[in-house]
Steps between C-alpha positions, in 0.01 A plus 500: 500500500788741540742491207863443586689500172846409378605688187744272317718742303650369179572704187258769622726713718286810515218657697344681203246317284555165668185284478604260778573791732184689406294190578654477848527858610187486719606187688556514876865405449722467194847347505712571189750219441757440230608136468831437330438156353771503238533122490138480383587713196746243357634485237457877490622594846549873539806637318766726648358824360151422627637415843671839513170671420302288745720582800440871450135462414428307821650779708309767309174307530546460873558874532173562315313261724653641816386848396137380503525310827580158363821305434640237270580145605772330290521120522698240309354159424237309307200727454233244594675405823584858595143617449358201687731573794408867494130414504564292813708764677307813404144375515441615144190364332560635151793524255510721192747539213532614142537218251807417297492301178845342467489118520689475831295781656173335398613173656596691813154658522340159467699371797408807702132458419513137611669586829246773577203285400624234742477762778166635375658841448351725233728609218468736206722543194467818294606626159737771616789525256336451162224664302344172387479150642681268255238230569226727366653595164459254213449476126156438352582129513580522869875458449781716638650763275843452347509821296507843662286705260174303536565469874535876529191553286303271731599668825468851358144412408416414858384737770753764600713377793360604836615830644779477757422541869710721721699370793291466820520793739449283808658163568388223736753411772728205417417310823175397665391386845512132397859514383768303678761733349583802712517845337854635473618852561590694187871473574480128572300447183761677288775285647293187442427604141867557424587159641232340287621674185862409578402134530365511144853576372375745239787749514811458279808383685722714277393853402396438140189711551638855481332558164174361637507748788553791263218390269224373728311573821263206555187653651141582421580873501780450248269297275243778503774754430607300193141494380457875555826576318403280208151648466642851509805462277502162328167359388425766237806390302476135598457343152841644401671551835454137604753397234774744604725322752697814583197691631249439777217434257338215691312493829767309701206336679585139418672422834217662694242301304699182552498549878151648510617836634252670271165372380456427131153657509642828626762499226233426239252768607751774581662459159155507335435836670847642439394730218755341266404434137276195471756330277755524780258373765394212278861400440579505871186301577602251231822437692306448822287248313814313390555441872145363525560283193820356647312400815222349291747286303692373802176425685368282218838358394677463834802315363605782268732642762754235393352316201417645157133553426562382144611137543722491191741736681575228752729358231668828414879456456610732779873538555686450826759778527584612852750760374242669275237494776741662745598767246131582449432511875796730563438735208814394314359386165666770291161633389466834682120516525482146636781569747344829610174326581661219693712742702199719577325188624786400730548853634136599557294179494302633205533527123314706243238288324624571146846385603354193677369384163839556335703316763250214512506461122881508508518217754256264333564581133855631465643264762239223472498463877183374674242761588472336841857615577396857428180467702695375803753784475229763475318339790803540723598851391173688438329689781179477298526124442153361436470135399221548248662800330844341506380172350287664232777743405768237461276263307402794280867565422567133430192462279376209710214654696171685482484779242873446447717702266520338154791259482663706225503819709857531623589835649819652363650661814687755289200621302291500817756733658504721191120527516441538873831637633624696201714737704634206705418676828364179652802303385745761625337502844517127558809413295740774614791343307332641187395837644757705305408353163270677255152351486548284191821353640347439844216309335729287280860536622627219274422723201676807642832612348803403713593862559150577634522206739851593610401862555222386736726256684319195364690186410271225378574172667656675801308801628179380333432152355463420136159355409475145630297400195472633145152638435449370140626155595290490818191614313539233234566230760192601698280512191602149401419362846178698536378414150550130567309517827222707344457248219484211748232688692300562184514132410396383845206742509379379159501131597 
């Protein structure tokens, strides 16, 4: 029987090394379709930064497909119903996709599978965006991992991930002789695509995205350019450079991985062959495996997006302080490194990972505000927002999740700045009020002599805020709360 296939595009927006696409490339017809089913993602509907990225990525993907004789169909609605309707109108007898592992996405796939089974339509789900299937990794006792190091040891001991496959050179046409949908001219298709994207309301209504435009070009070519730049100039120094927020010491691939613009297998194997010192390659691969670990944890503990993995933290005495939360969100805490990170996030949709840890620790430990508040803010403002990574990272900072930071680890934002931004170049860039201060004063302006502040045009409490919380007091307060919770957890586990 002739194969007429629908390629359901999800977080796999690429032609290179795409298992679902590779499986379908010899079909008689292949219709690529992106379904915007945001309501099915609740409570984690796409945030503003992700929407910005998606609008541009859809256009870029359509341009790629048009160049190989195909085109992208963009539809809004419930995935199961949309695909069932498309099967009826296109005469397709097969649907393919790459699997996702978030709870809502898994439920969505189940509904799609049921709708296709009811029509006796073949379907295939592939592992396209991860190195390992979270269902197939377990401890010796058959349980899911909750600690990274043994998880990483397990997967490193497995067979090397498969080599990536190049993008197909030839593409089946998007329509077939059985289709009730008429092929559009190229010009008509572009107009139709723009209408479809406009209906998704992805674009900001006010131009808050100027920094995004300067920083990012959502496309498969841009993702590969980031990888090439990193392998040439960044990976060799990665163990050290990854902690310097003022330099481009990381790969900047996280948004592209989140949207599937680049395949994780290509990133893995190209970095392995980069010629960089093995220590550097191993460290970079370890970070890629943290992404795998995060997916593993969320897959097996699907409620950890909003609930603590460690149950004793459900009774943690979080504070309710809207003023403090707003100051943190706006980068007005009076702690320059924290404020620099939060302003970088708002301006570019991205934040350096070292600074992410500092600002997260500040929210949950200095301010004692719920980690869920931080997770929701990151979800809305990060272009690389990924539910598994976001949940794991915030629970790590709070001490409530898998392989979490010890409860007594409380980052001092001042000493972190002294260690990782000693010349204050990162702070000066993102907190321009402090740009004329010497490094030590820019890191801790409250300790600077009045004449130094005045000479730089800084007036604490007016041009730049005083710290909203005292570090020694906040540290002691957090330790008391965290110690109490930790002891309760130890008691409950011993009973």
